[in-house]
Structures are given as C-alpha cells and as structure tokens.
PDB file with one MODEL, atoms N, CA, C and O in Angstrom:
MODEL        1
ATOM      1  N   VAL A   1     229.638 124.386   5.806  1.00  0.00           N
ATOM      2  CA  VAL A   1     230.506 124.134   6.738  1.00  0.00           C
ATOM      3  C   VAL A   1     231.681 125.217   6.689  1.00  0.00           C
ATOM      4  O   VAL A   1     232.247 125.510   5.636  1.00  0.00           O
ATOM      5  N   ILE A   2     231.989 125.776   7.908  1.00  0.00           N
ATOM      6  CA  ILE A   2     233.066 126.834   7.770  1.00  0.00           C
ATOM      7  C   ILE A   2     234.494 126.327   8.475  1.00  0.00           C
ATOM      8  O   ILE A   2     234.413 125.808   9.589  1.00  0.00           O
ATOM      9  N   ALA A   3     235.643 126.455   7.914  1.00  0.00           N
ATOM     10  CA  ALA A   3     236.636 126.183   8.521  1.00  0.00           C
ATOM     11  C   ALA A   3     237.161 127.270   9.479  1.00  0.00           C
ATOM     12  O   ALA A   3     237.079 128.454   9.152  1.00  0.00           O
ATOM     13  N   VAL A   4     237.692 126.897  10.639  1.00  0.00           N
ATOM     14  CA  VAL A   4     237.944 127.713  11.799  1.00  0.00           C
ATOM     15  C   VAL A   4     239.299 127.496  12.235  1.00  0.00           C
ATOM     16  O   VAL A   4     239.548 126.357  12.631  1.00  0.00           O
ATOM     17  N   PRO A   5     240.313 128.423  12.249  1.00  0.00           N
ATOM     18  CA  PRO A   5     241.612 127.997  12.578  1.00  0.00           C
ATOM     19  C   PRO A   5     241.687 127.666  14.327  1.00  0.00           C
ATOM     20  O   PRO A   5     241.166 128.248  15.278  1.00  0.00           O
ATOM     21  N   LYS A   6     242.459 126.626  14.254  1.00  0.00           N
ATOM     22  CA  LYS A   6     242.718 126.283  15.853  1.00  0.00           C
ATOM     23  C   LYS A   6     243.364 127.575  16.555  1.00  0.00           C
ATOM     24  O   LYS A   6     244.059 128.365  15.917  1.00  0.00           O
ATOM     25  N   GLU A   7     243.090 127.717  17.862  1.00  0.00           N
ATOM     26  CA  GLU A   7     243.430 128.791  18.692  1.00  0.00           C
ATOM     27  C   GLU A   7     243.163 130.105  18.116  1.00  0.00           C
ATOM     28  O   GLU A   7     244.073 130.934  18.078  1.00  0.00           O
ATOM     29  N   LEU A   8     242.112 130.347  17.707  1.00  0.00           N
ATOM     30  CA  LEU A   8     241.680 131.517  16.908  1.00  0.00           C
ATOM     31  C   LEU A   8     241.768 132.603  17.864  1.00  0.00           C
ATOM     32  O   LEU A   8     241.891 133.723  17.367  1.00  0.00           O
ATOM     33  N   GLN A   9     241.732 132.514  19.188  1.00  0.00           N
ATOM     34  CA  GLN A   9     241.850 133.707  20.069  1.00  0.00           C
ATOM     35  C   GLN A   9     243.271 134.541  20.102  1.00  0.00           C
ATOM     36  O   GLN A   9     243.458 135.718  20.410  1.00  0.00           O
ATOM     37  N   GLN A  10     244.310 133.423  19.635  1.00  0.00           N
ATOM     38  CA  GLN A  10     245.592 134.143  19.690  1.00  0.00           C
ATOM     39  C   GLN A  10     246.058 134.604  18.225  1.00  0.00           C
ATOM     40  O   GLN A  10     247.221 134.889  17.941  1.00  0.00           O
ATOM     41  N   GLN A  11     244.997 134.633  17.358  1.00  0.00           N
ATOM     42  CA  GLN A  11     245.440 135.002  16.021  1.00  0.00           C
ATOM     43  C   GLN A  11     244.697 136.423  15.881  1.00  0.00           C
ATOM     44  O   GLN A  11     243.665 136.697  16.493  1.00  0.00           O
ATOM     45  N   SER A  12     245.351 137.275  15.006  1.00  0.00           N
ATOM     46  CA  SER A  12     244.959 138.682  14.717  1.00  0.00           C
ATOM     47  C   SER A  12     244.333 138.633  13.149  1.00  0.00           C
ATOM     48  O   SER A  12     244.521 137.701  12.368  1.00  0.00           O
ATOM     49  N   ILE A  13     243.700 139.613  12.923  1.00  0.00           N
ATOM     50  CA  ILE A  13     242.950 139.537  11.546  1.00  0.00           C
ATOM     51  C   ILE A  13     244.032 139.548  10.411  1.00  0.00           C
ATOM     52  O   ILE A  13     243.783 139.105   9.290  1.00  0.00           O
ATOM     53  N   VAL A  14     245.145 140.032  10.731  1.00  0.00           N
ATOM     54  CA  VAL A  14     246.341 140.222   9.629  1.00  0.00           C
ATOM     55  C   VAL A  14     246.835 138.695   9.693  1.00  0.00           C
ATOM     56  O   VAL A  14     247.303 138.301   8.625  1.00  0.00           O
ATOM     57  N   ASP A  15     246.821 137.760  10.741  1.00  0.00           N
ATOM     58  CA  ASP A  15     247.437 136.465  10.524  1.00  0.00           C
ATOM     59  C   ASP A  15     246.409 135.650   9.719  1.00  0.00           C
ATOM     60  O   ASP A  15     246.739 134.549   9.276  1.00  0.00           O
ATOM     61  N   LEU A  16     245.313 136.089   9.535  1.00  0.00           N
ATOM     62  CA  LEU A  16     244.311 135.237   8.742  1.00  0.00           C
ATOM     63  C   LEU A  16     244.144 135.669   7.261  1.00  0.00           C
ATOM     64  O   LEU A  16     243.413 135.067   6.474  1.00  0.00           O
ATOM     65  N   ALA A  17     244.926 136.827   6.928  1.00  0.00           N
ATOM     66  CA  ALA A  17     244.692 137.345   5.706  1.00  0.00           C
ATOM     67  C   ALA A  17     245.300 136.643   4.471  1.00  0.00           C
ATOM     68  O   ALA A  17     246.398 136.127   4.674  1.00  0.00           O
ATOM     69  N   PRO A  18     244.811 136.537   3.289  1.00  0.00           N
ATOM     70  CA  PRO A  18     245.083 135.873   2.234  1.00  0.00           C
ATOM     71  C   PRO A  18     246.446 136.750   1.537  1.00  0.00           C
ATOM     72  O   PRO A  18     246.924 136.360   0.472  1.00  0.00           O
ATOM     73  N   PHE A  19     246.891 137.720   2.115  1.00  0.00           N
ATOM     74  CA  PHE A  19     247.686 138.509   1.506  1.00  0.00           C
ATOM     75  C   PHE A  19     249.111 138.678   2.373  1.00  0.00           C
ATOM     76  O   PHE A  19     248.935 138.648   3.591  1.00  0.00           O
ATOM     77  N   PRO A  20     250.211 138.816   2.019  1.00  0.00           N
ATOM     78  CA  PRO A  20     251.290 138.889   2.797  1.00  0.00           C
ATOM     79  C   PRO A  20     251.215 140.011   3.840  1.00  0.00           C
ATOM     80  O   PRO A  20     250.587 141.046   3.616  1.00  0.00           O
ATOM     81  N   ALA A  21     251.964 139.745   5.149  1.00  0.00           N
ATOM     82  CA  ALA A  21     251.725 140.853   6.079  1.00  0.00           C
ATOM     83  C   ALA A  21     252.694 142.110   5.863  1.00  0.00           C
ATOM     84  O   ALA A  21     252.486 143.183   6.430  1.00  0.00           O
ATOM     85  N   LYS A  22     253.880 141.865   4.908  1.00  0.00           N
ATOM     86  CA  LYS A  22     254.592 143.043   4.487  1.00  0.00           C
ATOM     87  C   LYS A  22     254.975 142.853   2.995  1.00  0.00           C
ATOM     88  O   LYS A  22     255.423 141.832   2.472  1.00  0.00           O
ATOM     89  N   VAL A  23     254.729 143.943   2.472  1.00  0.00           N
ATOM     90  CA  VAL A  23     255.252 144.152   0.858  1.00  0.00           C
ATOM     91  C   VAL A  23     256.206 145.235   0.821  1.00  0.00           C
ATOM     92  O   VAL A  23     256.353 145.920   1.833  1.00  0.00           O
ATOM     93  N   GLU A  24     256.876 145.473  -0.231  1.00  0.00           N
ATOM     94  CA  GLU A  24     257.875 146.465  -0.386  1.00  0.00           C
ATOM     95  C   GLU A  24     257.002 147.795  -0.260  1.00  0.00           C
ATOM     96  O   GLU A  24     255.972 147.939  -0.919  1.00  0.00           O
ATOM     97  N   GLY A  25     257.459 148.714   0.590  1.00  0.00           N
ATOM     98  CA  GLY A  25     256.922 149.994   0.853  1.00  0.00           C
ATOM     99  C   GLY A  25     256.929 150.833  -0.385  1.00  0.00           C
ATOM    100  O   GLY A  25     257.954 150.775  -1.063  1.00  0.00           O
ATOM    101  N   THR A  26     255.986 151.578  -0.777  1.00  0.00           N
ATOM    102  CA  THR A  26     255.904 152.528  -1.774  1.00  0.00           C
ATOM    103  C   THR A  26     256.041 154.053  -1.444  1.00  0.00           C
ATOM    104  O   THR A  26     256.164 154.912  -2.317  1.00  0.00           O
ATOM    105  N   GLY A  27     256.008 154.288  -0.198  1.00  0.00           N
ATOM    106  CA  GLY A  27     255.835 155.410   0.431  1.00  0.00           C
ATOM    107  C   GLY A  27     254.557 156.153   0.336  1.00  0.00           C
ATOM    108  O   GLY A  27     254.419 157.334   0.657  1.00  0.00           O
ATOM    109  N   GLN A  28     253.575 155.326  -0.157  1.00  0.00           N
ATOM    110  CA  GLN A  28     252.163 155.791  -0.177  1.00  0.00           C
ATOM    111  C   GLN A  28     251.296 154.936   0.495  1.00  0.00           C
ATOM    112  O   GLN A  28     251.719 153.780   0.494  1.00  0.00           O
ATOM    113  N   LYS A  29     250.357 155.071   1.002  1.00  0.00           N
ATOM    114  CA  LYS A  29     249.166 153.958   1.350  1.00  0.00           C
ATOM    115  C   LYS A  29     248.739 153.517   0.078  1.00  0.00           C
ATOM    116  O   LYS A  29     248.519 154.273  -0.869  1.00  0.00           O
ATOM    117  N   THR A  30     248.603 152.070   0.060  1.00  0.00           N
ATOM    118  CA  THR A  30     248.224 151.299  -1.228  1.00  0.00           C
ATOM    119  C   THR A  30     247.260 150.385  -0.909  1.00  0.00           C
ATOM    120  O   THR A  30     247.333 149.793   0.168  1.00  0.00           O
ATOM    121  N   ILE A  31     246.267 150.153  -1.762  1.00  0.00           N
ATOM    122  CA  ILE A  31     245.268 149.052  -1.750  1.00  0.00           C
ATOM    123  C   ILE A  31     245.453 148.286  -2.903  1.00  0.00           C
ATOM    124  O   ILE A  31     245.646 148.752  -4.026  1.00  0.00           O
ATOM    125  N   TYR A  32     245.374 146.734  -2.518  1.00  0.00           N
ATOM    126  CA  TYR A  32     245.724 145.879  -3.672  1.00  0.00           C
ATOM    127  C   TYR A  32     244.298 145.100  -3.629  1.00  0.00           C
ATOM    128  O   TYR A  32     243.686 144.748  -2.620  1.00  0.00           O
ATOM    129  N   VAL A  33     243.924 144.923  -5.015  1.00  0.00           N
ATOM    130  CA  VAL A  33     242.373 144.031  -4.913  1.00  0.00           C
ATOM    131  C   VAL A  33     243.018 142.802  -5.941  1.00  0.00           C
ATOM    132  O   VAL A  33     243.527 142.924  -7.055  1.00  0.00           O
ATOM    133  N   ASN A  34     242.795 141.610  -5.134  1.00  0.00           N
ATOM    134  CA  ASN A  34     242.972 140.288  -6.047  1.00  0.00           C
ATOM    135  C   ASN A  34     241.571 139.786  -6.314  1.00  0.00           C
ATOM    136  O   ASN A  34     240.917 139.306  -5.388  1.00  0.00           O
ATOM    137  N   LEU A  35     241.043 139.882  -7.632  1.00  0.00           N
ATOM    138  CA  LEU A  35     239.773 139.174  -7.832  1.00  0.00           C
ATOM    139  C   LEU A  35     239.753 137.742  -7.954  1.00  0.00           C
ATOM    140  O   LEU A  35     238.666 137.183  -8.095  1.00  0.00           O
ATOM    141  N   ASN A  36     240.929 137.009  -7.915  1.00  0.00           N
ATOM    142  CA  ASN A  36     241.063 135.660  -8.021  1.00  0.00           C
ATOM    143  C   ASN A  36     240.787 135.256  -6.320  1.00  0.00           C
ATOM    144  O   ASN A  36     240.163 134.221  -6.086  1.00  0.00           O
ATOM    145  N   LYS A  37     241.175 135.936  -5.410  1.00  0.00           N
ATOM    146  CA  LYS A  37     241.009 135.754  -4.005  1.00  0.00           C
ATOM    147  C   LYS A  37     239.751 136.380  -3.636  1.00  0.00           C
ATOM    148  O   LYS A  37     239.336 136.053  -2.524  1.00  0.00           O
ATOM    149  N   LEU A  38     238.996 137.258  -4.342  1.00  0.00           N
ATOM    150  CA  LEU A  38     237.800 137.973  -3.996  1.00  0.00           C
ATOM    151  C   LEU A  38     238.167 138.711  -2.741  1.00  0.00           C
ATOM    152  O   LEU A  38     237.403 138.698  -1.776  1.00  0.00           O
ATOM    153  N   ALA A  39     239.313 139.355  -2.722  1.00  0.00           N
ATOM    154  CA  ALA A  39     239.705 140.196  -1.500  1.00  0.00           C
ATOM    155  C   ALA A  39     240.492 141.256  -1.849  1.00  0.00           C
ATOM    156  O   ALA A  39     241.136 141.300  -2.897  1.00  0.00           O
ATOM    157  N   TRP A  40     240.463 142.299  -0.833  1.00  0.00           N
ATOM    158  CA  TRP A  40     241.508 143.482  -0.987  1.00  0.00           C
ATOM    159  C   TRP A  40     242.428 143.395   0.182  1.00  0.00           C
ATOM    160  O   TRP A  40     242.388 142.549   1.075  1.00  0.00           O
ATOM    161  N   ALA A  41     243.265 144.387   0.054  1.00  0.00           N
ATOM    162  CA  ALA A  41     244.364 144.621   1.218  1.00  0.00           C
ATOM    163  C   ALA A  41     244.863 145.932   1.256  1.00  0.00           C
ATOM    164  O   ALA A  41     245.261 146.445   0.210  1.00  0.00           O
ATOM    165  N   ALA A  42     244.899 146.609   2.431  1.00  0.00           N
ATOM    166  CA  ALA A  42     245.173 147.855   2.517  1.00  0.00           C
ATOM    167  C   ALA A  42     246.687 147.958   3.286  1.00  0.00           C
ATOM    168  O   ALA A  42     246.882 147.404   4.368  1.00  0.00           O
ATOM    169  N   TYR A  43     247.549 148.608   2.702  1.00  0.00           N
ATOM    170  CA  TYR A  43     248.940 148.488   3.374  1.00  0.00           C
ATOM    171  C   TYR A  43     249.481 149.981   3.620  1.00  0.00           C
ATOM    172  O   TYR A  43     249.112 150.836   2.815  1.00  0.00           O
ATOM    173  N   ASP A  44     250.192 150.297   4.506  1.00  0.00           N
ATOM    174  CA  ASP A  44     250.510 151.673   4.988  1.00  0.00           C
ATOM    175  C   ASP A  44     251.770 151.900   4.173  1.00  0.00           C
ATOM    176  O   ASP A  44     252.317 150.979   3.565  1.00  0.00           O
ATOM    177  N   GLN A  45     252.290 153.352   4.175  1.00  0.00           N
ATOM    178  CA  GLN A  45     253.376 153.857   3.262  1.00  0.00           C
ATOM    179  C   GLN A  45     254.566 152.850   3.392  1.00  0.00           C
ATOM    180  O   GLN A  45     255.290 152.766   2.400  1.00  0.00           O
ATOM    181  N   ASN A  46     254.874 152.064   4.489  1.00  0.00           N
ATOM    182  CA  ASN A  46     255.951 151.271   4.620  1.00  0.00           C
ATOM    183  C   ASN A  46     255.824 149.816   4.169  1.00  0.00           C
ATOM    184  O   ASN A  46     256.717 148.975   4.267  1.00  0.00           O
ATOM    185  N   GLY A  47     254.533 149.612   3.632  1.00  0.00           N
ATOM    186  CA  GLY A  47     254.292 148.116   3.204  1.00  0.00           C
ATOM    187  C   GLY A  47     253.646 147.290   4.350  1.00  0.00           C
ATOM    188  O   GLY A  47     253.637 146.106   4.012  1.00  0.00           O
ATOM    189  N   HIS A  48     253.192 147.445   5.376  1.00  0.00           N
ATOM    190  CA  HIS A  48     252.816 146.781   6.511  1.00  0.00           C
ATOM    191  C   HIS A  48     251.315 146.698   6.216  1.00  0.00           C
ATOM    192  O   HIS A  48     250.731 147.713   5.835  1.00  0.00           O
ATOM    193  N   LEU A  49     250.569 145.377   6.393  1.00  0.00           N
ATOM    194  CA  LEU A  49     249.240 145.246   6.020  1.00  0.00           C
ATOM    195  C   LEU A  49     248.465 145.832   7.102  1.00  0.00           C
ATOM    196  O   LEU A  49     248.838 145.550   8.240  1.00  0.00           O
ATOM    197  N   ILE A  50     247.474 146.580   6.968  1.00  0.00           N
ATOM    198  CA  ILE A  50     246.659 147.242   8.082  1.00  0.00           C
ATOM    199  C   ILE A  50     245.258 146.667   8.099  1.00  0.00           C
ATOM    200  O   ILE A  50     244.635 146.511   9.150  1.00  0.00           O
ATOM    201  N   HIS A  51     244.788 146.360   6.923  1.00  0.00           N
ATOM    202  CA  HIS A  51     243.350 145.989   6.806  1.00  0.00           C
ATOM    203  C   HIS A  51     243.278 145.152   5.479  1.00  0.00           C
ATOM    204  O   HIS A  51     244.023 145.290   4.509  1.00  0.00           O
ATOM    205  N   TRP A  52     242.164 144.189   5.622  1.00  0.00           N
ATOM    206  CA  TRP A  52     241.860 143.359   4.446  1.00  0.00           C
ATOM    207  C   TRP A  52     240.263 143.013   4.331  1.00  0.00           C
ATOM    208  O   TRP A  52     239.597 143.192   5.351  1.00  0.00           O
ATOM    209  N   GLY A  53     239.791 142.667   3.487  1.00  0.00           N
ATOM    210  CA  GLY A  53     238.516 142.248   3.392  1.00  0.00           C
ATOM    211  C   GLY A  53     237.839 141.622   2.019  1.00  0.00           C
ATOM    212  O   GLY A  53     238.539 141.456   1.020  1.00  0.00           O
ATOM    213  N   PRO A  54     236.797 141.373   2.029  1.00  0.00           N
ATOM    214  CA  PRO A  54     236.062 140.712   0.794  1.00  0.00           C
ATOM    215  C   PRO A  54     235.914 141.769  -0.260  1.00  0.00           C
ATOM    216  O   PRO A  54     235.604 142.927   0.023  1.00  0.00           O
ATOM    217  N   ALA A  55     236.137 141.356  -1.460  1.00  0.00           N
ATOM    218  CA  ALA A  55     235.815 142.236  -2.747  1.00  0.00           C
ATOM    219  C   ALA A  55     235.100 141.452  -3.711  1.00  0.00           C
ATOM    220  O   ALA A  55     235.026 140.228  -3.599  1.00  0.00           O
ATOM    221  N   SER A  56     234.527 142.139  -4.728  1.00  0.00           N
ATOM    222  CA  SER A  56     233.792 141.675  -5.631  1.00  0.00           C
ATOM    223  C   SER A  56     234.123 142.418  -6.966  1.00  0.00           C
ATOM    224  O   SER A  56     234.202 143.640  -7.095  1.00  0.00           O
ATOM    225  N   GLY A  57     234.287 141.555  -7.854  1.00  0.00           N
ATOM    226  CA  GLY A  57     234.668 142.092  -9.212  1.00  0.00           C
ATOM    227  C   GLY A  57     233.692 142.418 -10.285  1.00  0.00           C
ATOM    228  O   GLY A  57     233.964 142.450 -11.485  1.00  0.00           O
ATOM    229  N   GLY A  58     232.463 142.672  -9.720  1.00  0.00           N
ATOM    230  CA  GLY A  58     231.157 143.035 -10.551  1.00  0.00           C
ATOM    231  C   GLY A  58     230.555 141.814 -11.135  1.00  0.00           C
ATOM    232  O   GLY A  58     230.874 140.704 -10.710  1.00  0.00           O
ATOM    233  N   LYS A  59     229.679 141.976 -12.114  1.00  0.00           N
ATOM    234  CA  LYS A  59     228.679 140.781 -12.677  1.00  0.00           C
ATOM    235  C   LYS A  59     228.721 141.001 -14.194  1.00  0.00           C
ATOM    236  O   LYS A  59     228.784 142.109 -14.725  1.00  0.00           O
ATOM    237  N   PRO A  60     228.683 139.934 -14.773  1.00  0.00           N
ATOM    238  CA  PRO A  60     228.688 140.122 -16.290  1.00  0.00           C
ATOM    239  C   PRO A  60     227.330 140.948 -16.763  1.00  0.00           C
ATOM    240  O   PRO A  60     227.257 141.542 -17.839  1.00  0.00           O
ATOM    241  N   TRP A  61     226.293 140.888 -15.804  1.00  0.00           N
ATOM    242  CA  TRP A  61     225.135 141.768 -16.343  1.00  0.00           C
ATOM    243  C   TRP A  61     224.359 142.188 -14.907  1.00  0.00           C
ATOM    244  O   TRP A  61     224.057 141.366 -14.043  1.00  0.00           O
ATOM    245  N   CYS A  62     224.088 143.677 -14.827  1.00  0.00           N
ATOM    246  CA  CYS A  62     223.615 144.210 -13.716  1.00  0.00           C
ATOM    247  C   CYS A  62     222.314 144.689 -14.138  1.00  0.00           C
ATOM    248  O   CYS A  62     222.197 145.535 -15.025  1.00  0.00           O
ATOM    249  N   GLN A  63     221.208 144.105 -13.450  1.00  0.00           N
ATOM    250  CA  GLN A  63     219.780 144.342 -13.904  1.00  0.00           C
ATOM    251  C   GLN A  63     219.540 145.870 -13.582  1.00  0.00           C
ATOM    252  O   GLN A  63     218.747 146.457 -14.318  1.00  0.00           O
ATOM    253  N   ASP A  64     220.175 146.612 -12.502  1.00  0.00           N
ATOM    254  CA  ASP A  64     219.750 147.828 -12.201  1.00  0.00           C
ATOM    255  C   ASP A  64     220.202 148.946 -13.462  1.00  0.00           C
ATOM    256  O   ASP A  64     219.430 149.830 -13.835  1.00  0.00           O
ATOM    257  N   VAL A  65     221.313 148.785 -13.931  1.00  0.00           N
ATOM    258  CA  VAL A  65     221.716 149.640 -14.984  1.00  0.00           C
ATOM    259  C   VAL A  65     221.615 149.148 -16.396  1.00  0.00           C
ATOM    260  O   VAL A  65     221.934 149.858 -17.350  1.00  0.00           O
ATOM    261  N   LYS A  66     221.113 147.775 -16.532  1.00  0.00           N
ATOM    262  CA  LYS A  66     220.777 147.049 -17.915  1.00  0.00           C
ATOM    263  C   LYS A  66     222.014 146.902 -18.625  1.00  0.00           C
ATOM    264  O   LYS A  66     221.961 147.087 -19.841  1.00  0.00           O
ATOM    265  N   ARG A  67     223.115 146.607 -18.111  1.00  0.00           N
ATOM    266  CA  ARG A  67     224.544 146.561 -18.736  1.00  0.00           C
ATOM    267  C   ARG A  67     225.460 145.665 -17.995  1.00  0.00           C
ATOM    268  O   ARG A  67     225.245 145.292 -16.842  1.00  0.00           O
ATOM    269  N   ALA A  68     226.566 145.313 -18.756  1.00  0.00           N
ATOM    270  CA  ALA A  68     227.624 144.672 -17.980  1.00  0.00           C
ATOM    271  C   ALA A  68     228.279 145.515 -16.814  1.00  0.00           C
ATOM    272  O   ALA A  68     228.401 146.729 -16.978  1.00  0.00           O
ATOM    273  N   CYS A  69     228.637 145.012 -15.827  1.00  0.00           N
ATOM    274  CA  CYS A  69     229.312 145.938 -14.856  1.00  0.00           C
ATOM    275  C   CYS A  69     230.541 145.395 -14.223  1.00  0.00           C
ATOM    276  O   CYS A  69     230.850 145.752 -13.086  1.00  0.00           O
ATOM    277  N   LYS A  70     231.225 144.587 -14.869  1.00  0.00           N
ATOM    278  CA  LYS A  70     232.511 143.995 -14.384  1.00  0.00           C
ATOM    279  C   LYS A  70     233.420 145.107 -14.095  1.00  0.00           C
ATOM    280  O   LYS A  70     233.319 146.207 -14.638  1.00  0.00           O
ATOM    281  N   THR A  71     234.357 144.782 -13.185  1.00  0.00           N
ATOM    282  CA  THR A  71     235.047 145.808 -12.646  1.00  0.00           C
ATOM    283  C   THR A  71     236.390 145.750 -13.833  1.00  0.00           C
ATOM    284  O   THR A  71     236.773 144.617 -14.126  1.00  0.00           O
ATOM    285  N   ALA A  72     236.982 146.751 -14.399  1.00  0.00           N
ATOM    286  CA  ALA A  72     238.103 146.703 -15.360  1.00  0.00           C
ATOM    287  C   ALA A  72     239.308 146.573 -14.440  1.00  0.00           C
ATOM    288  O   ALA A  72     239.331 147.265 -13.421  1.00  0.00           O
ATOM    289  N   THR A  73     240.179 145.851 -14.678  1.00  0.00           N
ATOM    290  CA  THR A  73     241.378 145.845 -14.091  1.00  0.00           C
ATOM    291  C   THR A  73     242.554 146.785 -14.488  1.00  0.00           C
ATOM    292  O   THR A  73     242.729 147.139 -15.654  1.00  0.00           O
ATOM    293  N   GLY A  74     243.242 147.117 -13.593  1.00  0.00           N
ATOM    294  CA  GLY A  74     244.097 148.141 -13.703  1.00  0.00           C
ATOM    295  C   GLY A  74     244.617 148.763 -12.430  1.00  0.00           C
ATOM    296  O   GLY A  74     244.534 148.186 -11.346  1.00  0.00           O
ATOM    297  N   ASN A  75     245.253 150.165 -12.621  1.00  0.00           N
ATOM    298  CA  ASN A  75     245.743 150.911 -11.423  1.00  0.00           C
ATOM    299  C   ASN A  75     244.743 151.921 -11.220  1.00  0.00           C
ATOM    300  O   ASN A  75     244.228 152.432 -12.214  1.00  0.00           O
ATOM    301  N   TYR A  76     244.425 152.251 -10.154  1.00  0.00           N
ATOM    302  CA  TYR A  76     243.270 153.228  -9.775  1.00  0.00           C
ATOM    303  C   TYR A  76     244.042 154.030  -8.550  1.00  0.00           C
ATOM    304  O   TYR A  76     244.773 153.540  -7.689  1.00  0.00           O
ATOM    305  N   LYS A  77     243.658 155.411  -8.734  1.00  0.00           N
ATOM    306  CA  LYS A  77     243.954 156.560  -7.650  1.00  0.00           C
ATOM    307  C   LYS A  77     242.726 156.800  -6.760  1.00  0.00           C
ATOM    308  O   LYS A  77     241.640 156.888  -7.334  1.00  0.00           O
ATOM    309  N   VAL A  78     242.764 156.898  -5.640  1.00  0.00           N
ATOM    310  CA  VAL A  78     241.535 157.407  -4.748  1.00  0.00           C
ATOM    311  C   VAL A  78     241.589 158.845  -4.504  1.00  0.00           C
ATOM    312  O   VAL A  78     242.485 159.327  -3.810  1.00  0.00           O
ATOM    313  N   TYR A  79     240.685 159.546  -5.035  1.00  0.00           N
ATOM    314  CA  TYR A  79     240.693 161.039  -4.946  1.00  0.00           C
ATOM    315  C   TYR A  79     239.997 161.612  -3.827  1.00  0.00           C
ATOM    316  O   TYR A  79     240.382 162.609  -3.217  1.00  0.00           O
ATOM    317  N   ARG A  80     238.810 160.853  -3.540  1.00  0.00           N
ATOM    318  CA  ARG A  80     238.153 161.174  -2.213  1.00  0.00           C
ATOM    319  C   ARG A  80     237.289 159.831  -1.760  1.00  0.00           C
ATOM    320  O   ARG A  80     236.969 158.942  -2.550  1.00  0.00           O
ATOM    321  N   LYS A  81     236.978 159.843  -0.384  1.00  0.00           N
ATOM    322  CA  LYS A  81     236.196 158.922   0.076  1.00  0.00           C
ATOM    323  C   LYS A  81     234.917 159.296   0.592  1.00  0.00           C
ATOM    324  O   LYS A  81     234.793 160.305   1.287  1.00  0.00           O
ATOM    325  N   GLN A  82     233.948 158.545   0.296  1.00  0.00           N
ATOM    326  CA  GLN A  82     232.498 158.877   0.772  1.00  0.00           C
ATOM    327  C   GLN A  82     231.827 157.522   1.479  1.00  0.00           C
ATOM    328  O   GLN A  82     232.450 156.463   1.402  1.00  0.00           O
ATOM    329  N   GLY A  83     230.733 157.569   2.070  1.00  0.00           N
ATOM    330  CA  GLY A  83     229.981 156.675   2.703  1.00  0.00           C
ATOM    331  C   GLY A  83     229.822 155.374   1.823  1.00  0.00           C
ATOM    332  O   GLY A  83     230.278 155.304   0.682  1.00  0.00           O
ATOM    333  N   PHE A  84     229.086 154.273   2.494  1.00  0.00           N
ATOM    334  CA  PHE A  84     228.586 153.257   1.896  1.00  0.00           C
ATOM    335  C   PHE A  84     227.593 153.417   0.859  1.00  0.00           C
ATOM    336  O   PHE A  84     227.533 152.587  -0.048  1.00  0.00           O
ATOM    337  N   GLU A  85     226.894 154.297   0.900  1.00  0.00           N
ATOM    338  CA  GLU A  85     225.814 154.550  -0.018  1.00  0.00           C
ATOM    339  C   GLU A  85     226.280 155.222  -1.561  1.00  0.00           C
ATOM    340  O   GLU A  85     225.572 155.492  -2.532  1.00  0.00           O
ATOM    341  N   CYS A  86     227.580 155.351  -1.385  1.00  0.00           N
ATOM    342  CA  CYS A  86     228.137 155.970  -2.637  1.00  0.00           C
ATOM    343  C   CYS A  86     228.614 155.047  -3.610  1.00  0.00           C
ATOM    344  O   CYS A  86     229.369 154.172  -3.189  1.00  0.00           O
ATOM    345  N   THR A  87     228.319 155.057  -4.883  1.00  0.00           N
ATOM    346  CA  THR A  87     228.750 154.093  -5.865  1.00  0.00           C
ATOM    347  C   THR A  87     229.317 154.953  -6.987  1.00  0.00           C
ATOM    348  O   THR A  87     228.954 156.124  -7.096  1.00  0.00           O
ATOM    349  N   SER A  88     230.220 154.392  -7.847  1.00  0.00           N
ATOM    350  CA  SER A  88     230.685 154.860  -9.012  1.00  0.00           C
ATOM    351  C   SER A  88     230.236 154.453 -10.283  1.00  0.00           C
ATOM    352  O   SER A  88     229.752 153.322 -10.333  1.00  0.00           O
ATOM    353  N   ASN A  89     230.281 155.080 -11.273  1.00  0.00           N
ATOM    354  CA  ASN A  89     230.151 154.332 -12.729  1.00  0.00           C
ATOM    355  C   ASN A  89     231.151 154.752 -13.591  1.00  0.00           C
ATOM    356  O   ASN A  89     231.213 154.297 -14.733  1.00  0.00           O
TER     357      ASN A  89
ENDMDL
END
C-alpha cells in the first residue's frame, strides 16, 4: 500500500519533504542526514531546502567487504564530488 497525498499535482517535492522548508542559514550549502527518517536534505547558504531524498545508514555486516559497514554519525565536509560508481571507505 502506498499513501499518496490528495491534490498531488499542486504539491512540490519540497512540500512532501520530511524536513523543514527553511532552517537557519549557515552561509554555506549544507546537507543533513537523518538516519531515523532514512532521508537527507540539502539546503542552500540561506537555509532554504533545495533537494531531499532517501538515505541509508549502512548495515551491521557487508558481505562484499566482510565487516560491519554502518555509517558513523558526526559532521562531515564534502571535499569533492564524483559519480554514482564512487564509494568511500
């Protein structure tokens, strides 16, 4: 079963976000990840929500690397962006 909002055509992706449309601006673009909501949110330097989507916090065990691969919580800084095939360790 999928829940679909009424009058979906009048809604924007930001209207459906599990994050606030505006947060206090930091002066920098910011990404928040909420593992309880299994989602991330990207805000511009003024604190306006510009994108959001699903997120995963890893797994207790990853067969490919033969170890736990849960995402550590904390603050991170993006140094460079690459394509979908890029993964970090």
